[in-house]
N, CA, C and O of each residue as an XYZ file, in Angstrom:
908
protein
N      87.346    117.176     93.790
C      87.207    115.818     94.264
C      88.144    115.597     95.183
O      89.337    115.766     94.931
N      87.657    115.155     96.461
C      88.705    114.787     97.771
C      88.380    113.138     97.737
O      87.323    112.590     97.423
N      89.447    112.627     98.100
C      89.234    111.087     98.640
C      89.086    111.339    100.251
O      89.736    112.042    101.025
N      88.045    110.541    100.422
C      87.707    110.645    101.882
C      87.584    109.336    102.530
O      87.049    108.367    101.990
N      88.139    109.336    103.800
C      87.701    108.131    104.575
C      86.965    108.043    105.701
O      87.473    108.617    106.664
N      85.834    107.457    105.909
C      84.917    107.571    107.163
C      85.121    106.259    107.994
O      85.074    105.172    107.419
N      85.315    106.338    109.152
C      85.375    105.194    110.045
C      84.003    104.734    110.559
O      83.352    105.672    111.019
N      83.509    103.774    110.596
C      82.190    103.446    111.322
C      81.040    103.922    110.323
O      80.124    104.664    110.678
N      81.190    103.412    109.031
C      80.636    104.272    108.091
C      79.197    103.220    107.647
O      78.385    103.648    106.827
N      79.050    102.072    108.181
C      78.040    100.928    107.768
C      76.768    101.488    108.110
O      75.762    101.069    107.539
N      76.683    102.574    109.158
C      75.326    103.025    109.644
C      75.387    104.195    110.356
O      76.461    104.613    110.790
N      74.170    104.866    110.551
C      73.979    105.985    111.244
C      74.825    107.003    110.704
O      75.157    106.864    109.526
N      75.283    108.107    111.401
C      75.728    109.202    111.105
C      76.937    109.118    109.950
O      77.111    109.853    108.978
N      77.673    108.015    110.378
C      78.813    107.596    109.255
C      78.317    107.220    107.963
O      78.948    107.586    106.971
N      77.018    106.372    107.811
C      76.632    106.216    106.834
C      76.048    107.527    105.878
O      76.395    107.733    104.715
N      75.070    108.361    106.670
C      74.635    109.415    106.033
C      75.758    110.491    105.595
O      75.467    111.264    104.682
N      77.006    110.574    106.195
C      77.855    111.467    105.770
C      78.111    110.843    104.565
O      77.966    111.494    103.531
N      78.482    109.646    104.523
C      79.010    109.055    103.030
C      78.159    109.271    101.855
O      78.609    109.675    100.783
N      76.897    108.990    102.071
C      75.882    109.145    101.011
C      76.180    110.687    100.629
O      76.525    110.994     99.488
N      76.051    111.458    101.472
C      76.039    112.813    101.059
C      77.414    113.443    100.462
O      77.402    114.382     99.666
N      78.489    112.882    100.891
C      79.807    113.015    100.516
C      79.861    112.514     98.902
O      80.386    113.166     97.999
N      79.284    111.380     98.770
C      79.055    110.727     97.478
C      78.531    111.464     96.613
O      79.050    111.640     95.511
N      77.264    112.084     97.035
C      76.248    112.727     96.230
C      77.043    114.135     95.979
O      76.665    114.716     94.962
N      77.932    114.698     96.618
C      78.659    116.083     96.189
C      79.926    115.574     95.265
O      80.623    116.460     94.771
N      80.252    114.248     95.012
C      81.094    114.124     93.948
C      82.366    113.526     94.478
O      83.248    113.239     93.668
N      82.539    113.318     95.731
C      83.722    112.865     96.319
C      83.925    111.235     96.227
O      82.979    110.455     96.117
N      85.251    110.860     96.286
C      85.469    109.282     96.514
C      85.446    109.189     97.865
O      86.072    109.925     98.627
N      84.771    108.341     98.157
C      84.479    107.950     99.773
C      84.590    106.674     99.761
O      83.976    105.843     99.093
N      85.749    106.499    100.857
C      86.106    104.873    101.346
C      85.314    104.820    102.588
O      85.673    105.596    103.473
N      84.123    103.917    102.867
C      83.525    103.406    103.791
C      83.964    102.605    104.756
O      83.858    101.428    104.409
N      84.497    102.764    106.024
C      85.269    102.067    106.859
C      84.271    101.314    107.850
O      83.326    101.847    108.432
N      84.674     99.906    107.938
C      83.440     99.155    108.987
C      84.215     98.049    109.558
O      84.926     97.360    108.826
N      84.129     97.843    110.760
C      84.694     96.407    111.524
C      83.919     95.306    110.802
O      84.722     94.537    110.275
N      82.965     95.039    110.639
C      82.058     94.056    110.222
C      82.185     94.234    108.447
O      81.786     95.251    107.880
N      82.837     93.005    107.681
C      83.159     93.164    106.390
C      82.062     92.866    105.587
O      82.055     93.195    104.401
N      80.901     92.129    106.241
C      79.544     91.947    105.561
C      78.820     93.006    105.497
O      78.475     93.330    104.360
N      78.400     93.799    106.551
C      77.751     94.985    106.612
C      78.471     96.174    105.920
O      77.818     96.958    105.231
N      79.760     96.313    106.088
C      80.462     97.326    105.495
C      80.340     97.344    104.185
O      80.010     98.383    103.613
N      80.610     96.089    103.450
C      80.759     95.855    102.215
C      79.260     96.205    101.623
O      79.098     97.059    100.751
N      78.183     95.441    102.203
C      76.821     95.897    101.757
C      76.395     97.358    101.820
O      75.706     97.869    100.937
N      76.754     97.898    102.706
C      76.688     99.349    102.981
C      77.133    100.267    101.754
O      76.411    101.016    101.096
N      78.529    100.021    101.606
C      79.224    100.759    100.375
C      78.757    100.390     98.961
O      78.756    101.230     98.061
N      78.309     98.960     98.752
C      77.722     98.689     97.668
C      76.382     99.535     97.106
O      76.160     99.987     95.983
N      75.660     99.565     98.211
C      74.300    100.387     98.256
C      74.345    101.678     97.877
O      73.427    102.102     97.176
N      75.473    102.587     98.287
C      75.779    103.761     98.112
C      76.509    104.175     96.902
O      76.395    105.235     96.286
N      77.290    103.152     96.656
C      78.271    103.270     95.455
C      79.697    103.784     96.154
O      80.493    104.375     95.425
N      79.986    103.595     97.374
C      81.032    103.742     97.766
C      82.176    102.737     97.696
O      81.973    101.644     97.166
N      83.455    103.071     98.242
C      84.413    102.092     98.270
C      84.392    101.343     99.875
O      84.231    101.994    100.907
N      84.546    100.176     99.837
C      84.703     99.745    101.303
C      86.018     99.169    101.664
O      86.622     98.451    100.867
N      86.538     99.492    102.975
C      87.696     99.135    103.425
C      87.266     98.572    104.946
O      86.534     99.220    105.694
N      87.781     97.390    105.253
C      87.688     96.922    106.413
C      88.565     97.594    107.562
O      89.779     97.595    107.363
N      88.100     98.154    108.719
C      88.802     98.700    109.778
C      88.358     98.624    111.181
O      87.291     99.087    111.583
N      89.268     97.993    111.932
C      88.818     98.024    113.439
C      89.892     98.885    114.232
O      91.072     98.583    114.410
N      89.214    100.047    114.681
C      90.083    101.116    115.109
C      90.716    100.701    116.353
O      91.524    101.450    116.903
N      90.362     99.379    116.919
C      91.060     98.984    118.226
C      92.009     98.119    117.757
O      92.494     97.458    118.675
N      92.562     97.815    116.433
C      93.426     96.680    116.118
C      94.330     97.523    115.332
O      93.915     98.255    114.433
N      95.725     97.411    115.706
C      97.119     98.000    114.946
C      97.066     97.399    113.572
O      97.339     98.134    112.624
N      96.746     96.146    113.357
C      97.072     95.387    112.246
C      96.128     95.605    111.309
O      96.451     95.593    110.121
N      94.895     95.824    111.678
C      93.486     96.306    110.816
C      93.687     97.685    110.392
O      93.447     97.987    109.223
N      94.066     98.474    111.151
C      94.264    100.031    110.915
C      95.377    100.106    109.834
O      95.120    100.725    108.801
N      96.487     99.575    109.976
C      97.741     99.405    109.033
C      97.380     98.810    107.531
O      97.789     99.254    106.458
N      96.523     97.709    107.747
C      96.065     97.194    106.360
C      95.123     98.191    105.711
O      95.128     98.260    104.482
N      94.269     99.012    106.459
C      93.347     99.789    105.782
C      94.086    100.696    105.317
O      93.685    101.075    104.216
N      95.210    101.333    105.765
C      95.949    102.508    105.331
C      96.590    102.197    104.099
O      96.666    102.966    103.141
N      97.089    100.937    104.162
C      97.604    100.393    102.527
C      96.553    100.076    101.502
O      96.813     99.845    100.321
N      95.421    100.079    101.996
C      94.273     99.545    100.909
C      94.030    100.884    100.341
O      94.091    101.029     99.121
N      93.719    102.021    101.236
C      93.344    103.548    100.998
C      94.233    103.801    100.007
O      93.781    103.848     98.863
N      95.618    104.008    100.210
C      96.613    104.426     99.374
C      96.925    106.324     99.341
O      97.953    106.999     99.402
N      95.808    106.575     99.245
C      95.749    108.372     98.882
C      94.544    108.700     99.741
O      93.477    108.085     99.739
N      94.873    109.791    100.502
C      93.779    110.334    101.228
C      93.859    112.017    101.409
O      94.920    112.619    101.574
N      92.663    112.589    101.352
C      92.698    113.977    101.511
C      91.843    114.099    102.966
O      92.353    114.730    103.891
N      90.826    113.611    103.084
C      90.140    113.801    104.272
C      89.826    112.648    105.231
O      89.300    111.637    104.767
N      90.115    112.730    106.542
C      89.914    111.378    107.573
C      88.848    111.919    108.373
O      89.042    112.954    109.011
N      87.787    111.348    108.402
C      86.732    111.573    109.364
C      86.576    110.633    110.562
O      85.809    109.697    110.337
N      87.033    110.657    111.580
C      87.116    109.783    112.668
C      85.759    109.635    113.277
O      85.513    110.359    114.242
N      84.710    108.685    112.795
C      83.402    108.883    113.459
C      83.239    107.708    114.212
O      82.370    107.734    115.083
N      84.005    106.511    114.030
C      83.708    105.082    114.960
C      83.646    105.471    116.303
O      84.578    106.127    116.769
N      82.586    105.130    117.063
C      82.637    105.280    118.563
C      81.635    104.235    118.909
O      81.006    103.556    118.097
N      81.552    104.179    120.302
C      80.945    103.334    121.102
C      80.264    103.921    122.356
O      80.952    104.780    122.906
N      79.123    103.672    122.915
C      78.421    104.264    123.936
C      78.910    103.714    125.353
O      78.859    104.382    126.385
N      79.359    102.495    125.271
C      79.612    101.716    126.410
C      78.521    101.138    127.150
O      77.355    101.437    126.889
N      78.888    100.184    128.218
C      77.850     99.691    129.031
C      76.925    100.661    129.625
O      77.307    101.762    130.021
N      75.447    100.172    129.701
C      74.471    101.161    130.179
C      74.360    100.526    131.414
O      73.973     99.364    131.528
N      74.686    101.245    132.346
C      74.590    101.088    133.920
C      74.620    102.507    134.776
O      74.899    103.614    134.314
N      74.322    102.245    135.901
C      74.146    103.471    136.781
C      75.599    103.842    137.064
O      76.422    102.999    137.418
N      75.907    105.239    136.883
C      77.144    105.683    137.230
C      77.950    104.862    138.224
O      78.936    104.226    137.852
N      77.560    104.873    139.409
C      78.143    104.236    140.644
C      78.772    102.920    140.552
O      79.757    102.570    141.203
N      77.938    101.999    139.434
C      78.347    100.920    139.126
C      79.213    100.489    137.982
O      79.526     99.349    137.638
N      79.592    101.872    137.371
C      80.578    101.637    136.496
C      81.799    101.272    136.635
O      82.233    101.885    137.611
N      82.684    100.537    136.151
C      83.914     99.826    136.417
C      84.992    100.482    135.618
O      84.660    101.064    134.586
N      86.441    100.450    136.037
C      87.455    100.656    135.365
C      87.504    100.074    133.940
O      87.810    100.772    132.974
N      87.167     98.673    133.841
C      86.936     97.979    132.809
C      86.020     98.547    131.728
O      86.248     98.528    130.519
N      84.880     99.089    132.382
C      83.782     99.832    131.460
C      84.350    100.981    130.781
O      84.173    101.231    129.589
N      85.043    101.673    131.596
C      85.624    102.954    130.960
C      86.843    102.818    129.792
O      87.032    103.498    128.784
N      87.523    101.773    130.283
C      88.578    101.428    129.471
C      88.166    101.161    127.873
O      88.587    101.706    126.852
N      87.199    100.129    128.058
C      86.488     99.771    126.887
C      85.945    100.949    125.950
O      85.919    100.666    124.753
N      85.621    101.893    126.216
C      85.095    103.045    125.632
C      86.137    103.958    125.209
O      85.917    104.500    124.126
N      87.363    104.302    125.876
C      88.279    105.021    125.678
C      89.200    104.217    124.693
O      89.960    104.940    124.050
N      89.297    102.773    124.421
C      90.186    102.175    123.284
C      89.404    102.311    121.973
O      89.980    102.057    120.916
N      88.288    102.648    121.983
C      87.457    103.044    120.818
C      87.438    104.363    120.612
O      87.906    104.849    119.582
N      86.977    104.977    121.421
C      86.661    106.679    121.160
C      87.697    107.249    121.047
O      87.725    108.107    120.164
N      88.892    107.038    121.820
C      90.028    108.020    122.244
C      91.382    107.119    121.409
O      91.957    107.581    120.423
N      91.624    106.158    121.861
C      93.049    105.690    121.485
C      92.484    105.098    119.948
O      93.396    104.870    119.153
N      91.422    104.894    119.572
C      91.226    104.473    118.191
C      91.527    105.654    117.039
O      91.920    105.390    115.903
N      91.289    106.903    117.504
C      91.432    108.058    116.830
C      93.074    108.141    116.663
O      93.627    108.233    115.567
N      93.748    108.093    117.910
C      95.274    108.117    117.964
C      95.597    107.283    116.993
O      96.364    107.656    116.105
N      94.942    105.736    117.006
C      95.467    104.897    116.188
C      95.231    104.994    114.614
O      96.019    104.512    113.800
N      94.267    105.552    114.335
C      93.855    105.655    112.887
C      94.596    106.839    112.508
O      95.404    106.644    111.600
N      94.534    107.991    112.958
C      95.260    109.189    112.508
C      96.611    109.079    112.428
O      97.156    109.731    111.538
N      97.391    108.303    113.258
C      98.610    107.957    113.179
C      99.163    107.192    111.810
O     100.047    107.660    111.091
N      98.540    106.041    111.602
C      98.438    105.412    110.523
C      98.217    106.161    109.365
O      98.943    106.050    108.377
N      97.197    106.967    109.429
C      96.868    107.738    108.044
C      97.723    108.956    107.819
O      97.870    109.350    106.662
N      98.268    109.552    108.761
C      99.097    110.671    108.670
C      99.960    110.832    107.247
O      99.887    111.842    106.547
N     100.843    109.593    106.915
C     101.634    109.671    105.777
C     100.823    110.135    104.526
O     101.153    111.117    103.861
N      99.524    109.200    104.205
C      98.760    109.736    103.206
C      98.249    110.991    103.170
O      98.355    111.660    102.143
N      97.596    111.499    104.344
C      97.389    112.886    104.427
C      98.383    114.002    104.139
O      98.053    115.130    103.773
N      99.604    113.592    104.333
C     100.804    114.616    104.463
C     101.071    114.755    102.924
O     101.833    115.619    102.489
N     100.426    113.889    102.144
C     100.611    114.100    100.464
C      99.639    114.657    100.111
O      99.735    114.706     98.885
N      98.811    115.083    100.387
C      97.380    115.815    100.101
C      97.605    117.288     99.909
O      98.284    117.821    100.788
N      97.244    117.921     99.100
C      97.355    119.651     98.955
C      96.543    120.145     99.987
O      96.875    121.243    100.436
N      95.428    119.525    100.536
C      94.512    120.357    101.324
C      94.003    119.069    102.598
O      92.818    118.737    102.597
N      94.818    118.522    103.461
C      94.525    117.727    104.135
C      93.568    118.166    105.498
O      93.744    119.161    106.201
N      92.459    117.076    105.659
C      91.842    117.681    106.601
C      91.297    116.323    107.745
O      90.989    115.233    107.261
N      91.252    116.502    108.871
C      90.698    115.548    109.576
C      89.518    116.292    110.399
O      89.603    117.479    110.713
N      88.475    115.520    110.697
C      87.363    115.611    111.349
C      87.141    114.534    112.298
O      87.081    113.369    111.906
N      87.019    114.843    113.499
C      86.838    114.170    114.624
C      85.254    114.277    115.182
O      84.884    115.304    115.751
N      84.604    113.462    115.034
C      83.313    113.333    115.694
C      83.080    113.416    117.227
O      83.267    112.412    117.914
N      82.698    114.526    117.751
C      82.718    114.396    119.054
C      81.107    114.428    119.569
O      80.231    113.676    119.140
N      80.949    115.356    120.472
C      79.569    115.304    121.008
C      79.342    116.588    122.251
O      80.312    117.050    122.852
N      78.230    116.951    122.451
C      78.032    118.013    123.318
C      78.471    117.385    124.526
O      78.963    118.141    125.365
N      78.397    116.112    124.808
C      78.398    115.293    126.144
C      79.950    115.480    126.335
O      80.340    114.998    127.398
N      80.789    115.977    125.677
C      82.088    116.154    125.864
C      82.769    117.614    126.236
O      83.939    117.957    126.401
N      81.419    118.369    126.299
C      81.480    119.799    126.469
C      81.202    119.888    128.021
O      80.136    119.460    128.463
N      82.206    120.472    128.893
C      81.971    120.874    130.266
C      80.821    121.672    130.351
O      79.785    121.341    130.927
N      81.083    123.030    129.600
C      80.245    124.109    129.494
C      78.550    123.639    129.146
O      77.645    124.146    129.808
N      78.313    122.816    128.253
C      77.277    122.136    127.736
C      76.596    121.186    128.715
O      75.379    121.097    128.875
N      77.536    120.491    129.346
C      76.828    119.279    130.302
C      76.387    120.200    131.686
O      75.586    119.825    132.542
N      77.046    121.362    131.671
C      76.624    122.155    132.931
C      75.416    123.006    132.967
O      74.968    123.585    133.957
N      74.972    123.011    131.833
C      73.740    124.130    131.416
C      72.385    123.198    131.604
O      72.125    122.165    130.988
N      71.600    123.843    132.619
C      70.480    123.173    132.974
C      69.473    123.281    131.725
O      68.539    122.479    131.723
N      69.575    124.210    130.648
C      68.829    124.176    129.522
C      69.111    123.326    128.523
O      68.455    123.353    127.482
N      70.110    122.479    128.714
C      70.572    121.504    127.681
C      70.256    119.981    128.159
O      70.454    119.583    129.307
N      69.750    119.216    127.126
C      69.569    117.986    127.429
C      70.581    117.204    128.216
O      70.353    116.496    129.197
N      71.773    117.448    127.616
C      72.988    117.173    128.015
C      73.181    117.068    129.472
O      73.652    116.061    129.999
N      72.831    118.060    130.078
C      73.166    118.226    131.688
C      72.286    117.303    132.364
O      72.471    117.178    133.574
N      71.147    116.471    131.695
C      70.413    115.437    132.546
C      70.972    114.224    132.510
O      70.402    113.284    133.062
N      72.213    114.053    131.833
C      72.629    112.612    131.517
C      74.043    112.590    132.587
O      74.910    113.463    132.623
N      73.989    111.397    133.384
C      75.221    111.168    134.323
C      76.066    110.043    133.695
O      75.505    108.949    133.744
N      77.188    110.051    133.163
C      77.887    109.058    132.931
C      79.455    109.121    133.090
O      79.760    110.204    133.589
N      80.293    108.515    132.894
C      81.747    108.442    133.193
C      82.226    108.297    131.576
O      82.592    109.262    130.906
N      82.164    107.128    131.158
C      82.964    106.601    130.172
C      82.914    107.794    128.850
O      83.822    108.567    128.546
N      81.584    107.665    128.210
C      81.390    108.328    127.153
C      81.829    109.882    127.067
O      82.597    110.369    126.238
N      81.146    110.559    128.144
C      81.475    111.885    128.310
C      82.867    112.378    128.436
O      83.304    113.487    128.127
N      83.597    111.180    129.035
C      85.180    111.741    129.417
C      85.902    111.184    128.009
O      87.074    111.463    127.755
N      85.171    110.468    127.232
C      86.103    110.157    125.944
C      85.807    111.286    124.820
O      86.641    111.569    123.960
N      84.645    111.848    124.905
C      84.458    112.906    123.959
C      85.256    114.392    124.255
O      85.651    115.265    123.481
N      85.301    114.271    125.653
C      86.104    115.622    126.346
C      87.773    115.368    125.912
O      88.554    116.314    125.811
N      88.114    114.145    125.711
C      89.449    113.846    125.434
C      89.701    113.930    123.891
O      90.714    114.435    123.407
N      88.826    113.464    123.276
C      88.567    113.859    121.858
C      88.577    115.417    121.421
O      89.013    115.770    120.326
N      88.120    116.206    122.261
C      88.043    117.628    121.927
C      89.667    118.280    122.230
O      90.180    119.162    121.542
N      90.238    117.691    123.286
C      91.587    118.311    123.674
C      92.463    117.498    122.713
O      93.481    118.116    122.398
N      92.367    116.482    122.250
C      93.129    115.716    121.109
C      93.026    116.478    119.759
O      93.907    116.436    118.900
N      91.931    117.140    119.659
C      91.578    117.780    118.377
C      92.530    119.165    118.509
O      93.448    119.364    117.713
N      92.249    119.981    119.464
C      93.303    121.141    119.550
C      94.694    120.814    119.538
O      95.415    121.714    119.108
N      95.184    119.896    119.852
C      96.630    119.465    120.001
C      97.126    119.011    118.714
O      98.249    119.299    118.300
N      96.131    118.167    117.964
C      96.523    117.815    116.537
C      96.643    119.140    115.697
O      97.474    119.315    114.806
N      95.647    120.094    116.129
C      95.636    121.297    115.231
C      96.807    122.052    115.225
O      97.156    122.598    114.179
N      97.527    122.170    116.345
C      98.619    122.854    116.840
C      99.821    122.198    116.219
O     100.679    122.865    115.640
N      99.894    120.686    116.359
C     101.055    120.166    115.684
C     101.021    120.163    114.363
O     102.116    120.189    113.802
N      99.960    120.138    113.637
C      99.803    119.928    112.026
C      99.250    121.183    111.490
O      98.120    121.215    111.001
N     100.094    122.331    111.574
C      99.507    123.638    111.076
C      99.162    123.555    109.615
O      98.407    124.410    109.152
N      99.605    122.684    108.912
C      99.240    122.549    107.570
C      97.819    121.573    107.222
O      97.228    121.386    106.159
N      97.628    121.182    108.269
C      96.184    120.761    108.186
C      95.000    121.360    108.636
O      95.170    122.316    109.394
N      93.659    121.001    108.327
C      92.686    121.566    109.017
C      92.206    120.365    109.853
O      91.975    119.264    109.353
N      92.051    120.699    111.365
C      91.791    119.635    112.099
C      90.744    120.083    112.962
O      90.968    121.108    113.606
N      89.574    119.471    113.106
C      88.317    120.264    113.965
C      87.486    119.187    114.103
O      87.355    118.233    113.336
N      86.766    119.482    115.460
C      85.739    118.402    116.243
C      84.357    118.987    115.862
O      84.135    120.179    115.648
N      83.502    118.020    115.811
C      82.190    118.447    115.657
C      81.364    117.671    116.313
O      81.734    116.511    116.495
N      79.975    118.118    116.863
C      79.059    117.658    117.447
C      77.980    117.512    116.716
O      77.420    118.516    116.277
N      77.550    116.389    116.483
C      76.147    115.953    115.603
C      75.138    116.593    116.118
O      74.340    117.091    115.324
N      74.917    116.745    117.496
C      73.581    117.152    118.273
C      72.869    115.848    118.388
O      73.315    114.799    117.925
N      71.804    115.958    118.991
C      71.008    114.730    119.622
C      70.238    114.127    118.376
O      69.125    114.561    118.081
N      70.819    113.169    117.684
C      70.126    112.653    116.576
C      69.659    111.126    116.786
O      70.144    110.216    117.458
N      68.621    111.195    116.016
C      67.857    109.692    116.103
C      68.603    108.650    115.150
O      68.347    108.479    113.959
N      69.704    107.898    116.002
C      70.179    106.839    115.323
C      70.043    105.465    116.329
O      69.455    105.382    117.407
N      70.768    104.464    115.614
C      70.714    102.958    116.689
C      71.594    103.227    118.146
O      71.481    102.500    119.133
N      72.612    104.583    118.054
C      73.191    104.706    118.930
C      72.262    104.818    120.237
O      72.465    104.156    121.255
N      71.153    105.796    120.066
C      70.290    106.065    121.074
C      69.150    105.695    121.048
O      68.237    106.316    121.592
N      68.992    104.502    120.341
C      67.785    103.740    120.026
C      66.693    104.729    119.624
O      65.530    104.774    120.026
N      67.307    105.495    118.763
C      66.422    106.477    117.920
C      65.437    107.393    118.726
O      64.361    107.775    118.266
N      65.943    107.731    120.064
C      65.529    108.790    120.537
C      65.985    110.259    120.230
O      65.536    111.233    120.835
N      66.783    110.315    119.378
C      67.162    111.647    119.070
C      66.131    112.754    118.293
O      65.335    112.381    117.432
N      66.237    113.916    118.646
C      65.277    114.665    117.985
C      65.569    115.285    116.645
O      64.686    115.783    115.946
N      66.847    115.235    116.313
C      67.337    115.525    114.870
C      67.223    114.454    114.036
O      67.389    113.297    114.424
N      66.911    114.803    112.748
C      67.102    113.784    111.778
C      68.753    113.343    111.514
O      69.666    114.071    111.904
N      68.982    112.100    110.825
C      70.198    111.745    110.633
C      70.910    112.776    109.536
O      72.140    112.822    109.500
N      70.153    113.558    108.689
C      70.555    114.418    107.799
C      71.199    115.702    108.741
O      72.305    116.202    108.540
N      70.389    116.048    109.647
C      70.704    117.269    110.413
C      72.127    116.918    111.332
O      73.032    117.729    111.531
N      72.090    115.667    111.780
C      73.136    115.286    112.496
C      74.572    115.245    111.683
O      75.624    115.225    112.321
N      74.561    115.234    110.143
C      75.606    115.159    109.730
C      75.872    116.499    109.086
O      76.864    116.522    108.357
N      75.180    117.629    109.211
C      75.592    118.741    108.565
C      76.842    119.245    108.779
O      77.577    119.572    107.848
N      77.201    119.352    110.155
C      78.728    119.718    110.414
C      79.749    119.006    110.078
O      80.824    119.495    109.732
N      79.428    117.405    110.175
C      80.616    116.509    109.671
C      80.919    116.714    108.081
O      82.035    116.628    107.568
N      79.753    116.989    107.437
C      79.822    117.072    105.852
C      80.585    118.757    105.717
O      81.435    118.926    104.843
N      80.282    119.655    106.436
C      80.573    120.955    106.176
C      82.360    120.889    106.534
O      83.281    121.289    105.822
N      82.408    120.338    107.683
C      84.046    120.311    108.145
C      84.672    119.442    107.200
O      85.861    119.627    106.943
N      84.035    118.516    106.644
C      84.951    117.741    105.597
C      85.400    118.237    104.362
O      86.362    117.727    103.787
N      84.692    119.324    103.849
C      84.620    119.812    102.602
C      85.288    121.312    102.774
O      85.242    122.080    101.813
N      85.860    121.688    103.909
C      86.705    123.091    103.905
C      87.872    122.935    103.033
O      88.327    121.825    102.759
N      88.335    123.972    102.618
C      89.500    124.305    101.911
C      90.745    124.534    102.863
O      90.663    124.348    104.077
N      91.776    124.906    102.299
C      93.141    125.117    103.163
C      93.026    126.540    103.935
O      93.810    126.843    104.834
N      92.057    127.316    103.531
C      91.823    128.477    104.412
C      90.672    128.257    105.433
O      90.228    129.181    106.114
N      90.291    127.198    105.490
C      89.186    126.867    106.603
C      89.758    126.832    107.915
O      90.981    126.855    108.048
N      88.900    126.773    108.999
C      88.955    126.732    110.448
C      89.998    125.699    110.924
O      90.173    124.701    110.226
N      90.613    125.843    111.915
C      91.260    124.687    112.458
C      91.324    124.536    114.009
O      91.597    125.640    114.482
N      91.189    123.672    114.898
C      91.050    123.732    116.215
C      89.898    124.201    116.753
O      89.892    124.836    117.808
N      88.780    123.914    116.037
C      87.484    124.386    116.316
C      86.566    123.165    116.837
O      86.918    122.003    116.633
N      85.397    123.476    117.503
C      84.537    122.808    117.999
C      83.122    123.308    117.502
O      82.633    124.323    117.998
N      82.490    122.614    116.552
C      81.381    123.269    115.952
C      80.161    122.095    115.879
O      80.379    120.887    115.799
N      79.032    122.637    115.918
C      77.541    121.834    115.326
C      76.940    122.426    114.241
O      77.517    123.344    113.658
N      75.960    122.069    113.920
C      75.196    122.554    112.724
C      74.967    124.055    112.824
O      74.902    124.707    111.782
N      74.828    124.698    114.114
C      74.422    125.965    114.087
C      75.630    126.813    114.017
O      75.526    127.916    113.481
N      77.051    126.328    114.620
C      77.975    127.279    114.877
C      79.104    126.718    116.103
O      79.188    125.513    116.339
N      79.825    127.590    116.734
C      80.880    127.229    117.578
C      80.231    126.670    118.696
O      79.341    127.347    119.211
N      80.569    125.289    119.294
C      80.047    124.942    120.599
C      81.013    125.250    121.785
O      82.229    125.331    121.608
N      80.500    125.395    122.838
C      81.818    125.900    123.807
C      82.519    124.735    124.489
O      81.896    123.706    124.751
N      83.788    124.881    124.774
C      84.624    123.762    125.013
C      84.016    123.097    126.675
O      84.547    122.106    127.175
C-alpha cells in the first residue's frame, strides 16, 4: 500500500483517480483548494482530505506538514484560463495559467520532496496534456491541432520539460508525465470523447509503478506520447 496525494481531487480526473486508487487499497490524500468541496469529496470516497492551494506557499507548506508521509505525488491541479481569441490573450491571462499549472507543480514538488525522499519507492506523476506536445498539436489528424491557444498549451509543454528535468535530477524517483486524453469533464464542458475512467488510466498506472518502472516519460492510456 502506498500513501498518495492528489492535488485538485475534488472533481474530474483527480476525483476519479482517487476513487480508483482507494479501490486498489492505497491510502489517498485528496487535496483541494475549497475546503467544503474537498472534504465532501473525500468523505464520499473514504479518502483523507487536505486543503491545498497550489498557488500559495503557506497553504502548500501546511499541507505537507499535515500529510507527513508520502510515497506518490500526483500533480493534477490545473486551470484552462480565460476563454478568449488568441490575439486578445494578455500577459496577465498567460501568467494566471502558468501560476497554477507550472509554478504550482514546482511549489508542491519542492514542499513534498522531503517526504518523498523518505519513501522506499518515491513517484511523481505530472498530469500534462496532448496540448503540450508540439508533435501532436501539429498533426492534422489530431483534434489538438484544431485548437489555437497560448496559455494552456504553453503551460503543458513546460510541464513536460519539467518532468524530464526532475527525472534527471532525482534518479532515485520515478517521475513521469501523463496525457489523460480528451476526456469529458467540467474542464471542457463535458465535450470530451473519453469517459473519466478512461482518462485516468495513465494516471493510475503511473501512480502504481515500482522502483524498476519508467522515468522521464510522457504517456497516455495507449502508450508513449511524442514530445
